[in-house]
C-alpha positions as CSV (number, residue, x, y, z in Angstrom):
1,M,3.0,14.3,34.0
2,T,4.7,14.3,37.2
3,P,8.0,14.9,38.2
4,P,10.0,12.4,40.7
5,F,10.4,12.9,44.1
6,L,12.8,15.3,45.8
7,E,16.5,13.4,46.1
8,R,17.7,12.5,49.0
9,R,20.3,14.9,49.9
10,Y,20.4,19.4,49.8
11,S,22.3,21.7,51.4
12,V,21.0,25.7,51.0
13,C,24.4,26.8,52.9
14,E,28.0,25.7,52.3
15,D,28.4,23.9,55.6
16,M,29.3,20.6,57.1
17,G,26.0,20.1,59.1
18,S,25.8,20.8,62.6
19,H,28.1,18.4,63.8
20,S,31.0,20.8,62.9
21,M,29.4,23.5,64.8
22,E,30.0,24.7,68.4
23,I,27.3,23.3,70.4
24,P,24.8,26.1,72.0
25,S,24.6,25.9,75.8
26,W,20.9,24.3,76.3
27,S,21.4,24.4,79.8
28,A,21.8,28.0,79.7
29,Y,18.5,28.4,78.2
30,A,16.8,26.0,80.5
31,S,18.1,28.2,83.5
32,S,16.5,31.5,82.0
33,K,13.2,29.1,81.3
34,L,13.4,30.1,77.3
35,I,13.3,26.6,76.7
36,S,11.7,23.6,78.4
37,Q,13.6,20.8,80.6
38,D,12.5,18.2,78.2
39,Y,13.3,20.0,75.2
40,V,16.5,20.4,76.5
41,R,17.1,17.1,77.3
42,V,16.3,16.0,73.6
43,L,18.2,19.0,71.9
44,R,21.4,17.6,73.9
45,S,20.7,14.1,72.7
46,F,20.5,15.2,69.0
47,S,23.3,18.0,69.2
48,G,26.1,17.1,67.3
49,K,25.4,13.4,66.5
50,S,25.3,11.6,63.1
51,E,23.1,10.2,60.9
52,Q,23.3,6.9,62.2
53,E,23.7,8.1,65.7
54,M,20.3,10.2,65.3
55,L,18.7,6.9,63.9
56,E,19.7,5.0,67.0
57,L,18.3,7.6,69.1
58,L,15.1,7.3,67.4
59,V,14.8,3.2,67.7
60,K,16.0,3.2,71.3
61,S,13.3,5.5,72.2
62,E,10.3,4.0,69.9
63,D,10.2,7.4,67.7
64,K,9.2,9.6,70.6
65,D,12.2,11.6,70.5
66,G,11.5,12.3,67.1
67,K,8.4,14.1,68.0
68,L,9.8,15.9,71.3
69,F,12.7,16.9,68.8
70,A,10.2,18.5,66.3
71,K,9.0,20.3,69.0
72,A,12.1,21.8,70.6
73,V,13.6,22.9,67.6
74,S,10.3,24.6,66.8
75,S,10.3,26.3,70.3
76,V,14.0,27.2,69.8
77,F,12.7,29.1,66.3
78,M,9.9,30.9,68.3
79,S,11.8,31.9,71.2
80,L,15.5,32.4,70.6
81,A,17.2,35.0,68.9
82,D,20.8,34.2,68.8
83,T,22.0,33.8,65.2
84,S,24.5,31.0,66.1
85,T,22.2,29.3,68.0
86,L,19.4,29.1,65.2
87,V,22.3,28.5,62.8
88,F,23.2,25.2,64.5
89,T,19.5,24.9,65.4
90,L,18.4,24.8,61.6
91,N,21.5,22.7,60.3
92,M,20.6,20.1,62.9
93,T,17.2,20.1,61.8
94,E,18.2,19.8,58.2
95,D,20.5,16.8,59.2
96,F,17.4,15.4,60.8
97,L,15.3,15.5,58.1
98,L,17.4,14.6,55.1
99,A,18.8,11.2,56.4
100,D,15.0,10.0,55.7
101,I,12.8,13.0,54.9
102,P,9.1,11.3,53.8
103,A,9.8,9.6,57.6
104,R,11.1,12.3,59.2
105,L,8.4,14.9,58.2
106,D,6.2,13.0,59.7
107,F,7.6,14.2,63.1
108,F,6.6,17.8,62.2
109,V,2.9,17.1,61.8
110,D,0.9,19.6,63.9
111,A,-1.2,17.6,66.0
112,D,-3.4,20.5,66.9
113,N,-4.5,21.0,63.0
114,D,-5.8,16.9,62.9
115,G,-2.5,16.0,61.1
116,K,-3.1,18.2,57.9
117,K,-0.4,20.8,58.3
118,Y,3.1,20.8,59.6
119,M,4.3,23.5,62.2
120,V,5.8,25.4,59.6
121,E,4.9,28.6,61.6
122,P,7.7,29.1,63.8
123,L,10.1,28.6,60.5
124,V,8.3,30.9,58.3
125,K,8.9,33.4,61.5
126,L,12.4,33.5,60.8
127,I,12.1,34.7,56.8
128,N,12.5,38.3,58.6
129,H,15.7,37.7,60.8
130,N,18.7,39.6,59.9
131,D,21.1,36.8,59.0
132,E,21.2,35.4,55.1
133,R,21.8,32.2,56.7
134,V,19.0,31.9,58.7
135,R,16.5,33.5,56.4
136,G,17.7,30.6,53.4
137,K,18.0,27.5,55.5
138,S,14.3,28.5,57.3
139,V,12.6,28.8,54.1
140,Y,14.2,25.8,52.5
141,L,13.1,23.6,55.6
142,A,9.6,25.3,55.7
143,S,9.6,24.3,51.6
144,L,10.4,20.4,52.6
145,M,6.8,20.4,54.5
146,F,5.0,22.9,52.1
147,S,6.0,20.4,49.0
148,R,4.1,17.7,51.1
149,V,1.0,19.6,52.2
150,P,0.8,23.4,50.7
151,E,-0.8,24.8,54.0
152,P,-1.2,27.5,55.0
153,K,-1.7,29.4,52.1
154,V,-1.0,32.4,53.8
155,M,2.3,31.2,54.8
156,L,3.1,29.6,52.0
157,K,2.4,33.1,49.9
158,L,5.2,34.5,52.4
159,V,7.8,31.7,51.4
160,M,7.0,32.0,47.6
161,D,7.1,35.8,48.0
162,F,10.4,35.6,49.3
163,I,12.1,33.1,46.7
164,L,10.5,35.3,44.0
165,E,12.3,38.5,45.4
166,K,15.4,36.5,45.4
167,L,15.4,35.6,41.6
168,D,14.5,39.1,40.4
169,S,17.2,40.9,38.8
170,K,16.6,44.1,40.5
171,T,17.5,42.5,43.8
172,R,19.7,39.5,43.1
173,N,23.1,38.5,44.8
174,H,24.8,35.2,44.4
175,E,24.2,34.0,47.6
176,G,20.2,34.5,47.8
177,V,19.6,33.2,44.2
178,S,21.5,29.8,45.0
179,G,19.7,29.5,48.6
180,A,16.3,30.3,46.7
181,L,16.8,27.8,43.6
182,L,17.4,25.0,45.9
183,S,13.8,25.8,47.8
184,L,12.4,26.0,44.8
185,T,13.6,22.5,43.5
186,V,11.5,21.3,46.3
187,L,8.5,23.8,46.0
188,L,7.8,22.9,42.3
189,R,7.7,18.9,42.8
190,N,4.2,19.7,44.3
191,Q,1.6,20.4,41.3
192,E,-0.3,23.0,43.3
193,I,2.4,24.9,44.0
194,R,3.8,24.7,40.5
195,T,0.0,26.2,39.7
196,M,1.1,29.1,41.7
197,F,4.3,29.8,40.5
198,A,3.0,29.7,36.8
199,Q,0.8,32.5,37.7
200,T,3.8,34.8,38.6
201,E,6.5,35.8,36.1
202,G,8.5,32.9,38.0
203,L,9.9,31.6,34.6
204,R,10.9,34.6,33.0
205,N,13.1,35.1,36.3
206,L,14.3,31.8,36.0
207,I,15.3,32.4,32.6
208,S,16.9,35.4,33.5
209,V,18.9,33.9,36.3
210,L,20.1,31.1,33.3
211,R,20.9,33.8,31.0
212,S,23.4,35.6,34.1
213,H,25.0,32.4,35.4
214,M,25.6,30.9,32.1
215,G,29.4,30.0,33.1
216,N,28.3,29.0,36.9
217,M,28.5,25.4,36.4
218,G,27.7,24.8,40.4
219,M,24.6,26.8,39.7
220,L,23.2,25.7,36.4
221,Y,21.8,22.3,37.4
222,N,19.7,23.8,40.1
223,I,18.3,26.7,37.6
224,M,17.4,23.8,35.2
225,L,15.6,21.5,37.7
226,C,13.6,24.5,38.4
227,I,12.6,25.3,34.8
228,W,12.0,22.0,34.1
229,L,9.8,21.2,37.1
230,T,7.7,24.6,35.9
231,C,7.3,23.4,32.8
232,F,5.1,20.2,34.2
233,D,2.3,22.8,34.1
234,P,0.4,23.2,31.0
235,A,0.1,26.8,30.8
236,V,3.6,27.5,31.2
237,R,4.6,24.7,28.7
238,Q,2.0,26.6,25.8
239,S,3.9,30.0,27.0
240,I,7.5,28.9,26.3
241,D,8.8,31.0,22.6
242,A,11.6,30.5,20.5
243,P,13.8,33.6,22.4
244,E,13.2,31.0,25.5
245,L,14.1,28.1,24.0
246,S,17.4,29.8,22.4
247,V,18.7,30.4,25.9
248,L,18.5,26.8,26.6
249,I,20.1,26.1,23.3
250,S,22.8,28.4,24.3
251,L,23.4,26.7,27.6
252,L,24.0,23.3,25.7
253,R,26.4,24.9,23.4
254,S,28.5,25.9,26.7
255,E,28.8,22.1,26.8
256,P,28.0,21.7,30.7
257,F,27.8,18.9,32.9
258,E,25.8,15.7,31.4
259,K,23.2,16.3,34.0
260,V,22.5,19.7,33.1
261,I,22.6,18.5,29.1
262,R,20.1,15.8,30.4
263,V,18.0,18.2,32.2
264,A,18.2,20.8,29.7
265,L,17.3,18.1,26.8
266,A,14.0,16.6,28.8
267,T,12.7,20.2,28.9
268,I,12.8,21.1,25.3
269,R,11.3,18.2,24.4
270,L,8.6,18.3,27.1
271,V,7.6,21.6,25.8
272,L,7.8,20.5,21.8
273,Q,5.7,17.3,22.7
274,D,2.7,19.4,24.2
275,S,3.4,22.7,22.2
276,E,0.4,24.1,19.8
277,N,3.3,25.7,17.5
278,I,5.4,22.9,17.4
279,K,5.7,23.9,13.6
280,E,7.1,27.1,14.5
281,L,9.4,26.3,17.2
282,C,10.9,23.6,15.4
283,E,11.7,25.8,12.4
284,S,13.5,28.6,15.2
285,L,15.3,25.5,16.4
286,I,16.4,24.3,13.0
287,G,17.5,28.3,12.4
288,M,19.6,28.2,15.5
289,G,21.4,25.5,14.2
290,T,20.0,22.8,16.8
291,L,20.3,19.8,14.4
292,K,24.3,20.1,14.4
293,L,24.4,21.0,18.2
294,L,22.5,17.7,18.7
295,D,25.1,15.8,16.5
296,S,27.7,17.7,18.0
297,L,26.7,16.8,21.7
298,K,26.3,12.9,20.5
299,G,29.4,13.1,19.1
300,K,32.2,14.6,21.5
301,K,30.7,13.9,25.0
302,A,30.8,10.0,26.3
303,L,27.0,10.3,26.7
304,K,25.7,7.0,28.8
305,D,22.5,8.2,30.0
306,E,19.7,6.1,28.1
307,D,17.1,9.1,28.9
308,L,19.3,11.8,27.7
309,L,20.1,9.6,24.4
310,D,16.4,9.2,23.9
311,D,16.1,12.6,24.1
312,L,18.6,13.4,21.8
313,K,17.4,10.9,19.4
314,W,13.5,11.9,19.7
315,L,14.3,15.9,19.3
316,R,16.7,15.2,16.3
317,E,13.6,13.0,14.8
318,T,11.0,15.9,15.6
319,L,13.2,18.5,14.2
320,E,13.9,16.7,10.5
321,E,9.8,15.8,10.4
322,N,9.3,19.3,10.7
323,F,12.1,20.6,8.9
324,R,11.5,22.8,5.9
325,V,14.1,25.2,3.5
326,L,13.9,29.1,4.5
327,T,14.4,31.7,2.2
328,T,17.4,34.2,3.9
329,F,14.6,36.4,5.2
330,E,12.4,33.8,6.9
331,R,15.9,32.9,8.6
332,H,16.8,36.4,9.8
333,E,12.7,36.9,11.2
334,Q,13.8,33.4,13.1
335,E,16.9,34.9,14.5
336,L,15.3,38.2,15.5
337,A,12.5,35.9,17.5
338,T,15.1,34.7,19.4
339,E,16.2,37.9,20.5
340,T,19.9,37.1,20.1
341,L,21.9,37.6,17.2
342,S,25.0,36.2,15.6
343,W,27.6,36.9,12.8
344,S,26.2,34.9,9.4
345,S,28.0,34.6,6.0
346,T,24.5,34.7,4.4
347,V,22.1,37.2,6.3
348,H,24.2,39.7,8.0
349,T,25.6,40.8,4.5
350,D,25.3,43.1,1.5
351,A,24.1,40.5,-1.1
352,F,21.2,39.9,1.7
353,W,20.4,43.5,1.9
354,K,20.2,44.2,-1.6
355,E,17.9,41.2,-2.2
356,N,15.9,41.6,1.0
357,A,15.5,45.5,1.9
358,L,12.1,45.8,0.5
359,A,10.7,42.8,2.4
360,F,11.2,44.4,5.6
361,E,8.2,46.6,4.9
362,K,6.5,43.4,6.1
363,D,3.8,44.1,9.1
364,D,4.6,48.0,8.7
365,F,8.5,47.5,9.6
366,S,8.1,44.6,12.4
367,S,11.6,43.4,11.9
368,L,13.4,46.8,11.8
369,K,11.5,47.6,14.9
370,K,12.6,44.5,16.4
371,L,16.4,45.2,15.3
372,V,15.8,48.8,16.8
373,S,14.7,47.1,20.4
374,L,17.9,44.9,20.0
375,L,20.4,47.8,20.2
376,H,19.5,47.8,24.1
377,S,20.6,43.8,24.1
378,A,23.1,43.0,26.9
379,D,24.6,40.8,24.7
380,P,27.2,43.2,22.7
381,T,27.5,40.6,19.6
382,T,24.0,41.2,19.5
383,A,23.7,44.9,19.9
384,A,26.8,45.4,17.3
385,I,24.7,42.9,14.6
386,A,21.8,45.1,15.0
387,C,23.7,48.3,14.3
388,F,25.3,47.0,11.1
389,D,21.7,45.5,10.0
390,I,20.1,49.1,10.3
391,G,23.1,50.6,8.6
392,K,22.4,48.3,6.0
393,F,19.0,48.8,6.0
394,V,19.5,52.5,5.7
395,Q,22.1,52.0,2.8
396,Y,19.6,50.1,0.4
397,Y,15.8,51.0,1.6
398,P,14.8,54.0,0.1
399,N,14.1,56.9,2.3
400,G,15.4,54.4,5.1
401,K,17.3,57.2,7.0
402,L,13.5,58.7,7.8
403,I,12.0,55.2,8.8
404,V,15.2,54.5,11.1
405,E,15.0,58.3,12.7
406,N,11.4,57.8,13.1
407,L,11.6,55.1,15.1
408,G,13.9,56.5,17.2
409,G,17.0,54.0,16.1
410,K,19.3,57.4,15.3
411,K,19.1,58.1,18.9
412,E,19.7,54.9,20.1
413,I,22.8,54.2,17.9
414,M,24.4,57.4,18.7
415,L,24.4,56.4,22.6
416,L,26.1,53.5,21.5
417,L,28.8,55.3,20.1
418,Q,29.9,55.5,24.0
419,H,29.2,51.4,24.6
420,E,32.1,49.7,26.5
421,S,32.3,46.9,23.9
422,Q,34.7,48.1,20.9
423,E,32.7,46.2,18.3
424,V,29.7,47.8,19.2
425,Q,31.3,51.4,18.8
426,K,32.9,50.1,15.5
427,Q,29.5,49.5,14.1
428,A,27.7,52.3,15.5
429,L,30.0,54.7,14.1
430,T,29.4,52.8,11.0
431,A,25.7,52.7,10.8
432,C,25.9,56.5,12.1
433,S,27.9,57.8,9.1
434,K,25.2,56.0,6.8
435,I,22.3,57.8,8.3
436,M,24.1,60.6,8.6
437,I,24.9,60.7,4.4
438,T,21.7,62.2,2.3
439,N,22.1,59.0,-0.3
440,W,23.8,56.1,-0.1
441,R,22.8,54.9,-3.4
442,N,26.0,57.6,-5.0
443,V,28.3,55.9,-2.4
444,V,30.7,53.2,-3.3
445,T,31.4,50.6,-0.6
């Protein structure tokens, strides 16, 4: 499977292109001999020009000025340090390239390397610049070149490391993430680079970015595009589990733009149709209420995209083929696997716990251990329900109090008494009360 080539237009920075900026004093740079006279001539010619005007210059020079332009801007990136000049030149280079990416990139082929590499070194050098606009745009333009020829590897690694750092939750900021995602949508169209990305924590970082930007409609498409492209790697597809699919289901429930729905559904289909655990994944998706969600998407949205409608149909048919009536305990296990809990009239109830408390002995209390781990969830609802369920376990399982204490549950629940969410505080207080009482069987509830 091969993803389509690059869409025509991207922009890393929220600007209007070089033609809206003040043109640098190229003659001053020539006077100081920082740039050659030939380079100054071509830089002046292209500065502030529209897409059509740039095309006319190339036609008039029979493309000679295109090659000279590539050398000139590379010289600027290597020789100059002024931020405004670099930003202008990077934007101008973007305007130049994006008018016709495949053809214009040919001007940047490094003739000294037998045409096997692009002139990426001047751009990669700018990764260490102190201005975010310069760093982001240079990485993006280098990504355009690497997506065609992923060489030299040492410089490609610098670009990949830069992007991964921007996506890492410990160093993440909105502007950096936005630019990194745009660069990644370009890079991941290359199979070799997808394989490199798959060997990092890249997918996990993308899922984390999706979780934390669920309400950012402007960024969701590029996040999902990166996840979809990453899933073209077979190893990545096989590694996708129910908790990660649950994030995509949460995204679909938020009713994003149609193009986001299209990519999210295509990603789920891509994962399922090649999965060795398709039955287990389908059962988890069914447990998340995906069948009703698919019907809702088809009914509420005026969907017209044929690929999207085909994916909706395929997913529904696939889920129905793998449908199995689950016990309430199995449904609880599946929900725990997603690491996201929601209130249910059949699972998080007294009736459920009266019937299933002893079933939690399975696999050395693995489900109970999972509940304890979910006390750390960043989702307040999940943390609140984990408190509720642990309290019910203590209430209905013989000596459940001691088991919860041995797993560290009591200590963690007591910490949640100071949680910022009132619902978490309430459920933590109730669970603590049950843990403190010696015999819940003698207490009327």
